[in-house]
C-alpha positions as CSV (number, residue, x, y, z in Angstrom):
1,X,-2.2,9.3,-11.6
2,X,-4.9,9.3,-9.4
3,X,-5.8,6.5,-6.4
4,X,-6.5,3.1,-7.5
5,X,-8.4,0.6,-5.7
6,X,-7.6,-3.2,-6.0
7,X,-9.2,-5.9,-4.3
8,X,-7.3,-8.3,-2.1
9,X,-8.8,-12.0,-1.9
10,X,-8.6,-13.6,0.9
11,X,-8.6,-17.3,1.4
12,X,-7.8,-19.7,4.7
13,X,-5.2,-21.9,4.0
14,X,-5.9,-25.3,5.0
15,X,-2.9,-25.7,7.0
16,X,-3.6,-22.5,9.0
17,X,-3.6,-18.8,8.5
18,X,-4.6,-16.6,5.0
19,X,-3.5,-16.7,1.5
20,X,-3.9,-13.5,-0.3
21,X,-4.1,-12.7,-3.5
22,X,-4.6,-9.7,-6.0
23,X,-6.9,-11.4,-8.9
24,X,-6.3,-8.2,-11.6
25,X,-2.3,-8.9,-11.1
26,X,-1.5,-12.5,-12.2
27,X,1.5,-13.2,-9.6
28,X,1.1,-11.2,-6.2
29,X,0.5,-13.4,-3.6
30,X,1.3,-13.1,0.0
31,X,0.0,-14.6,2.9
32,X,0.2,-14.7,7.2
33,X,-0.7,-16.4,9.9
34,X,-2.9,-13.8,10.9
35,X,-5.7,-12.2,9.0
36,X,-3.9,-8.5,9.9
37,X,-0.6,-9.9,9.2
38,X,-1.9,-10.9,5.6
39,X,-3.4,-8.2,4.4
40,X,-0.3,-6.1,5.8
41,X,1.8,-8.6,4.1
42,X,-0.4,-8.3,0.7
43,X,-0.7,-4.6,0.9
44,X,3.5,-4.2,1.0
45,X,3.5,-6.5,-1.8
46,X,1.4,-4.6,-3.9
47,X,2.8,-1.2,-3.1
48,X,6.5,-2.9,-4.9
49,X,4.8,-4.4,-7.5
50,X,2.9,-0.9,-8.8
51,X,5.9,0.9,-7.9
52,X,8.0,-1.9,-10.2
53,X,5.9,-1.2,-12.9
54,X,5.6,2.4,-13.0
55,X,9.4,2.3,-12.8
56,X,9.5,-0.2,-15.6
57,X,6.6,1.7,-17.9
58,X,4.7,-1.2,-17.4
59,X,0.9,-1.2,-17.7
60,X,-1.0,-1.0,-14.6
61,X,-4.3,-3.2,-15.0
62,X,-7.8,-2.0,-14.4
63,X,-8.8,-2.5,-11.1
64,X,-11.5,-4.9,-11.3
65,X,-15.2,-4.0,-9.1
66,X,-16.0,-5.6,-6.3
67,X,-19.2,-6.9,-7.0
68,X,-18.0,-8.9,-9.8
69,X,-14.8,-10.6,-8.4
70,X,-16.8,-13.3,-5.5
71,X,-18.5,-15.1,-9.3
72,X,-15.3,-14.6,-10.9
73,X,-12.8,-16.2,-8.7
74,X,-12.5,-20.0,-8.0
75,X,-11.9,-20.5,-4.4
76,X,-13.9,-19.9,-1.4
77,X,-13.2,-16.6,-0.1
78,X,-12.9,-15.7,3.3
79,X,-13.3,-11.9,2.5
80,X,-12.6,-8.8,-0.2
81,X,-10.5,-6.1,1.2
82,X,-9.8,-3.0,-0.8
83,X,-6.7,-2.0,-1.0
84,X,-5.7,1.5,-2.3
85,X,-2.7,2.5,-4.1
86,X,-1.4,6.0,-5.0
87,X,1.1,5.8,-8.2
88,X,3.9,8.2,-8.5
89,X,3.0,11.5,-9.7
90,X,4.6,15.5,-9.7
91,X,5.7,16.8,-6.8
92,X,3.5,18.9,-5.1
93,X,4.5,21.8,-3.1
94,X,2.2,22.1,0.1
95,X,2.2,24.6,3.2
96,X,2.1,23.7,7.1
97,X,2.4,25.4,10.0
98,X,3.6,24.2,13.0
99,X,5.3,26.5,16.4
100,X,9.0,26.8,16.0
101,X,10.2,24.7,18.0
102,X,8.7,21.5,16.4
103,X,10.0,22.8,13.4
104,X,13.5,22.8,14.5
105,X,13.4,19.8,16.4
106,X,12.5,17.9,12.8
107,X,14.8,20.1,10.8
108,X,17.8,19.1,13.3
109,X,16.9,15.3,12.8
110,X,16.4,15.6,9.4
111,X,20.3,17.0,8.8
112,X,21.4,14.6,11.0
113,X,19.4,11.7,9.4
114,X,21.0,13.0,5.8
115,X,17.1,13.5,4.8
116,X,15.3,17.0,3.7
117,X,12.9,18.1,6.0
118,X,10.0,16.9,3.2
119,X,11.3,13.2,3.0
120,X,11.6,13.2,6.6
121,X,7.8,14.4,7.2
122,X,6.5,12.2,3.9
123,X,8.2,9.2,5.4
124,X,7.1,10.0,8.8
125,X,3.5,10.3,7.6
126,X,3.4,7.5,5.3
127,X,5.0,5.0,7.7
128,X,2.1,6.5,10.7
129,X,-0.8,5.9,8.0
130,X,0.2,2.5,6.8
131,X,0.7,1.3,10.3
132,X,-2.7,2.8,11.5
133,X,-4.8,2.1,8.1
């Protein structure tokens, strides 16, 4: 399954902060005191929701096009934010090149953490991407 882009509708909450919802998912709503916090919370909730739906063999909604969403939504929007999700797919093998001392350090840490090198590298890379998105 390929990448899907769902739009996050962000509104300013009357009591302060921001409220976010994904119009393509009926009950996926989150909030945050700052815009960055609200988007990060909603992104994490969307990842969880998509994983849950796939694990339980539920149909993922087709993403709406951003240009039509503003007309469709009733509340006054602060902004629409595209959020990419990557539904689980088959495992792929890739090759990487790195100095041997760095690979040894990664291998030692993975063993101490009871992870495979692949798990450690994938988890670390995704944490980096999500922290810097």
